[in-house]
C-alpha positions in Angstrom: 25.0 23.4 144.4 27.6 25.9 143.3 24.8 28.3 141.3 23.2 28.1 144.7 25.7 29.2 146.6 26.9 31.8 144.3 23.3 33.1 144.6 23.3 33.3 148.2 26.7 35.3 148.3 25.1 37.8 145.7 22.1 38.5 147.7 23.9 38.9 151.0 26.4 41.5 149.1 23.5 43.2 147.8 21.6 43.4 151.2 24.7 44.6 152.5 25.2 47.3 150.0 28.3 45.9 148.6 29.9 48.1 145.9 31.7 45.5 144.2 28.4 43.5 143.0 25.9 46.5 143.1 24.7 47.9 140.1 21.3 49.4 138.8 19.5 49.3 135.2 19.5 52.5 133.1 16.2 53.4 134.8 17.5 52.9 138.2 20.3 54.7 137.6 20.3 58.2 139.8 23.6 59.7 138.5 21.6 60.4 135.6 22.3 62.9 132.6 21.1 66.2 134.5 24.7 65.3 137.0 26.9 64.9 134.4 25.9 66.5 131.3 28.1 69.7 130.7 25.0 72.2 130.0 25.1 75.6 128.4 24.0 78.2 130.1 20.2 79.6 130.1 19.3 83.0 130.3 16.1 83.6 132.6 14.4 87.3 132.6 12.5 87.4 135.7 10.0 90.4 136.0 9.0 91.5 139.7 6.3 93.7 138.6 6.4 96.9 140.9 9.5 96.0 143.0 11.3 99.2 143.9 15.1 99.1 144.2 14.7 100.1 148.3 13.0 97.0 148.8 16.3 95.4 148.5 17.3 97.4 151.5 14.7 96.2 153.9 16.8 93.0 155.1 13.8 90.6 153.9 15.3 89.5 150.5 18.5 87.3 151.1 18.4 85.5 147.9 18.1 88.7 145.5 20.5 90.0 147.9 23.2 87.4 147.2 22.3 87.2 143.8 23.3 91.1 143.6 26.3 90.6 145.2 27.5 88.1 143.1 26.5 90.2 140.3 25.3 93.9 139.1 22.3 95.8 140.2 21.1 99.5 139.8 17.9 101.6 140.1 16.7 101.7 136.3 14.7 104.4 134.9 11.4 103.2 133.5 9.7 104.8 130.4 7.0 107.0 130.2 4.0 106.0 131.0 5.8 103.8 134.3 2.7 101.6 133.5 2.9 97.9 133.5 2.0 97.0 129.8 4.3 99.9 128.0 7.5 98.9 130.2 7.0 95.1 130.2 7.0 95.6 126.0 10.0 97.9 126.6 12.1 95.4 128.4 11.6 92.8 125.4 11.5 95.2 122.5 14.2 97.6 124.0 12.0 100.6 122.3 10.3 103.3 124.0 6.5 103.1 124.2 6.3 105.7 121.6 8.3 103.5 119.4 6.9 99.9 120.1 2.9 101.0 120.2 2.1 100.2 123.6 1.6 103.3 124.7 -0.6 102.3 127.6 -2.6 99.9 130.0 -5.5 101.0 127.9 -5.2 102.7 124.6 -7.3 103.5 121.3 -6.2 103.5 117.8 -7.7 105.5 114.9 -7.4 102.4 112.3 -9.5 100.4 115.0 -12.4 102.4 115.4 -14.4 101.6 118.5 -11.9 99.2 120.0 -10.3 99.5 123.0 -6.9 97.7 124.1 -7.1 96.3 127.4 -4.6 94.3 129.2 -6.4 90.9 128.3 -5.6 91.9 124.2 -4.1 89.3 122.4 -5.0 90.8 119.1 -1.5 90.8 117.0 -2.6 94.1 115.2 -1.8 96.0 118.9 1.6 94.3 119.6 3.0 94.4 115.9 4.9 97.7 116.0 7.8 96.2 117.4 8.9 92.6 117.6 9.9 90.9 121.2 12.8 88.9 121.7 11.1 85.6 121.9 10.2 85.8 118.8 13.2 87.2 117.2 15.0 84.2 119.2 12.8 81.5 117.6 13.4 83.0 114.5 17.0 82.0 114.7 16.5 79.1 115.9 17.3 79.5 119.8 14.2 77.9 121.5 12.4 80.0 124.1 9.9 79.6 126.8 7.6 82.4 128.5 6.4 81.4 132.2 4.3 84.7 131.6 5.1 88.4 130.4 2.4 90.7 128.8 1.9 90.0 125.0 4.0 86.3 125.4 0.5 84.9 124.1 0.5 86.6 120.9 0.9 84.9 117.7 3.0 86.6 115.5 2.5 85.5 112.0 2.4 81.7 113.1 5.3 82.1 115.5 5.2 81.6 119.6 7.4 80.9 121.7 8.3 77.3 121.7 6.3 76.9 124.9 4.1 79.4 126.8 1.7 79.4 129.4 -1.6 81.9 129.1 -1.6 84.2 132.0 -3.4 83.6 135.3 -3.4 85.0 138.6 -4.7 81.8 140.0 -1.5 80.0 139.0 0.4 80.5 142.4 4.6 81.3 142.2 5.6 78.4 143.2 3.8 76.2 140.2 5.6 78.8 138.1 8.5 78.0 139.4 7.8 74.2 138.7 6.9 74.8 135.3 10.6 76.4 134.8 12.3 73.6 136.6 10.4 71.1 134.4 11.6 72.7 131.2 15.1 72.6 132.5 15.0 68.8 133.2 14.4 68.5 129.2 16.8 66.7 126.9 19.2 69.5 125.1 17.3 69.3 121.9 14.1 70.7 123.6 15.4 72.6 126.5 14.8 76.4 126.4 17.9 78.6 126.3 15.7 81.9 126.9 13.0 82.1 129.6 10.8 84.8 131.2 9.1 84.6 134.5 6.6 87.1 135.7 5.3 87.8 139.3 2.6 90.0 139.9 2.0 89.7 143.5 4.4 92.4 144.9 2.8 95.0 142.3 -0.8 94.0 143.6 0.4 94.2 147.5 1.8 97.7 146.9 -1.2 98.9 145.4 -3.4 97.5 148.2 -1.1 98.7 151.1 1.3 101.2 149.6 4.8 100.9 149.4 5.7 101.7 153.0 7.3 99.1 155.0 4.4 96.8 156.2 3.5 93.0 157.0 1.3 92.3 154.0 3.6 94.0 151.5 6.8 92.2 153.2 5.0 89.1 153.0 4.8 89.3 149.3 8.4 90.5 148.8 9.7 87.7 151.0 7.7 85.3 149.1 9.0 86.3 145.7 12.6 86.2 147.0 11.7 82.6 148.4 10.7 81.3 145.0 13.6 82.7 143.3 16.0 81.3 145.8 14.2 77.8 145.2 14.6 78.3 141.6 18.5 79.1 141.8 18.9 76.0 144.3 17.1 73.4 142.1 19.1 74.5 138.8 22.2 74.3 140.7 21.5 70.7 142.0 21.0 69.7 138.1 24.1 71.2 137.3 22.5 74.0 135.0 24.2 77.2 134.9 21.9 80.4 134.6 22.4 84.3 133.9 19.7 85.6 135.6 18.1 89.0 134.8 15.8 90.6 137.3 13.8 93.3 136.6 10.9 95.7 137.9 8.8 97.5 135.3 8.6 100.4 137.6 8.1 101.6 141.0 5.4 102.6 143.5 4.2 105.6 145.4 1.8 106.2 148.2 -1.8 107.5 147.2 -4.6 108.5 149.2 -8.3 109.8 149.0 -7.3 113.3 149.9 -5.5 113.6 146.7 -8.1 113.2 144.1 -8.4 115.4 141.1 -12.2 115.1 139.4 -12.4 115.6 136.1 -15.7 116.6 136.2 -14.8 119.8 137.8 -12.8 120.2 134.7 -14.9 119.4 131.8 -18.4 117.9 131.7 -18.1 114.4 130.9 -20.6 114.3 127.9 -18.3 117.1 126.0 -15.1 114.9 126.0 -14.3 110.8 125.6 -12.2 109.5 128.2 -9.7 106.8 127.0 -7.8 106.6 130.6 -7.7 107.9 133.8 -5.8 107.3 137.4 -2.6 108.0 137.6 -2.6 110.2 134.7 -5.2 111.1 132.1 -5.5 110.4 128.5 -9.1 112.3 126.6 -10.2 112.8 123.1 -12.5 115.3 121.6 -16.0 114.8 120.7 -17.4 115.8 117.3 -14.3 117.5 116.9 -14.3 120.0 119.6 -10.5 119.9 120.5 -10.6 123.8 120.7 -13.2 123.3 123.4 -11.0 120.6 125.0 -8.0 122.2 125.0 -9.4 125.5 126.6 -10.7 123.3 129.6 -7.4 121.1 130.1 -4.4 123.3 128.8 -4.5 125.5 131.4 -3.2 125.7 135.1 -4.5 123.4 137.4 -3.7 122.2 141.0 -1.3 119.3 141.5 -1.5 118.7 137.5 -0.3 120.0 134.0 -2.1 119.0 130.7 -0.5 119.2 127.4 -1.6 118.6 123.6 0.1 115.3 121.9 2.5 117.7 119.8 3.7 119.5 123.1 4.4 116.6 125.4 7.7 118.0 127.2 10.5 116.3 125.4 12.1 114.2 128.3 8.8 112.0 128.3 9.8 110.6 124.6 6.3 110.3 124.2 3.8 111.6 121.7 4.9 110.9 118.4 2.7 107.5 118.4 -0.7 108.2 117.1 -2.1 105.9 119.7 -1.0 108.6 122.8 -4.3 110.5 123.3 -4.9 113.9 121.8 -4.3 115.6 125.5 -2.6 113.8 128.3 -2.8 114.8 132.0 -0.3 114.1 134.4 -0.7 114.8 138.4 1.7 115.4 140.8 3.6 112.1 142.1 1.2 110.6 144.6 -2.1 112.4 143.2 -4.7 110.7 141.1 -7.4 112.0 138.6 -10.4 110.3 137.9 -13.8 110.4 136.4 -15.2 107.8 138.7 -13.2 107.1 141.9 -12.9 103.6 142.5 -14.6 102.0 145.3 -11.4 100.6 146.6 -9.7 104.0 146.9 -10.8 104.3 150.3 -7.1 104.5 152.5 -3.6 104.4 151.7 -2.5 102.4 148.7 0.1 102.8 146.2 0.3 103.7 142.0 2.5 104.3 139.5 2.1 105.7 135.9 4.0 109.1 136.9 6.9 110.9 135.5 9.5 108.2 135.0 12.3 110.5 136.3 10.6 110.6 139.8 12.4 108.4 142.8 9.4 106.2 143.5 8.6 105.0 139.8 12.3 103.9 139.6 12.9 100.4 138.7 14.6 97.7 140.3 17.5 95.9 138.0 20.2 92.9 139.0 21.9 90.6 136.6 24.0 87.6 138.4 25.7 84.6 136.4 28.7 83.0 134.8 28.8 85.7 131.9 28.5 88.7 134.5 31.4 89.7 136.3 30.7 91.0 140.2 30.6 94.5 140.0 28.2 95.7 142.7 25.9 98.6 142.1 26.0 100.1 138.8 24.6 104.2 137.7 21.0 104.4 137.0 20.1 103.4 133.4 17.1 103.7 131.1 15.3 100.2 131.0 15.4 100.4 126.9 18.9 98.8 127.6 17.7 95.7 129.0 16.9 94.2 125.7 20.1 94.2 124.6 21.7 92.5 127.7 19.3 89.8 127.4 19.9 89.3 123.9 23.9 89.0 124.3 23.4 86.4 127.0 21.2 84.3 124.9 23.1 84.8 122.1 20.2 86.2 120.0 21.2 88.8 117.4 19.2 92.1 118.3 16.8 93.8 116.3 17.5 97.5 116.1 16.2 99.1 119.0 16.5 102.4 121.3 18.9 100.8 123.8 22.5 99.4 123.9 25.1 97.3 126.2 26.7 100.8 127.2 25.8 100.3 131.1 27.0 96.6 131.1 30.2 97.1 129.2 32.5 96.6 131.6 30.4 93.7 133.6 30.2 91.0 130.8 32.7 88.7 130.8 34.2 87.4 127.4 
């Protein structure tokens, strides 16, 4: 009888939500380790491809603007050429394209005759002139994870990031964020301390619609800003401190079909080998006819300059790597140079690849988190320095590089 009465009392208290007797099994406990664990900060390096510094000033990026206000931000000079793959490799190696070997989105190497490096190339031969930070981290016992980054799928003598996803434009931005959140829910021993994340949608919109204020470009910017805000909020909810380093690889300038330089008007296409065209052109001689090539290209052109590889001006820091084409032709910013003009180039669009010192080519940078003192806007600096900052925040002993921590020295907390 007493047992029955006790059971009735227990049932009524539980139904009433009585705290004295309410209990949960470990499986039901929603106060889980995420809420009580003292987590070490994670470093998340985010690339927003093609994000210009002035996009932050358009009033459409509340989350990025809040991060900038709580940390540091600056315009950042990309490396030349101001293209995607060379600059993404610079950000994670700290070396200029001349020194890390990814000298273009398309390139050739005399050691591999007949082969062409394209942006889908995973062969380590092309990438092995410099070691990316996630490989250095793994060698030092620091777990890394890459939610896309140019080169992050490459196998370096059997070493890859502990977690990595093969790049696919079909994987939506929200799913990229969800994957990182899932990584952060893991137990500490298999939780990454260094993460990369890559967004391509702002660059794509800039190419199609140009960098001027417009509905479709702004929709892409707003979407990425919202996803970064969601990532920050969810990590805060699980008590995960984060040092964010957010950067772009280059800027964007307006292009138009009225500003095209036609290579066929300079030299017949069967007289030389074209390596790359677009926002700059790289050409090689056929049958050793370098003198004829020089005579055709290294002379005055309207809206374009051309140089021998050995005579590219010093400020480009470009030309000592043998993968640089024998002759480089660089149009004025906003002009393009083509052998065959793409079908899509019928109206206003956007491009990059020009002189990295041009205002429209400037990239974007911000850093915010427990290791960063609020400092507002910093002077412009070179993107080779980002590597040193990320290594410092992630606890990685860096490889030798072309950059250092000087731009951030006064902003780093002890």
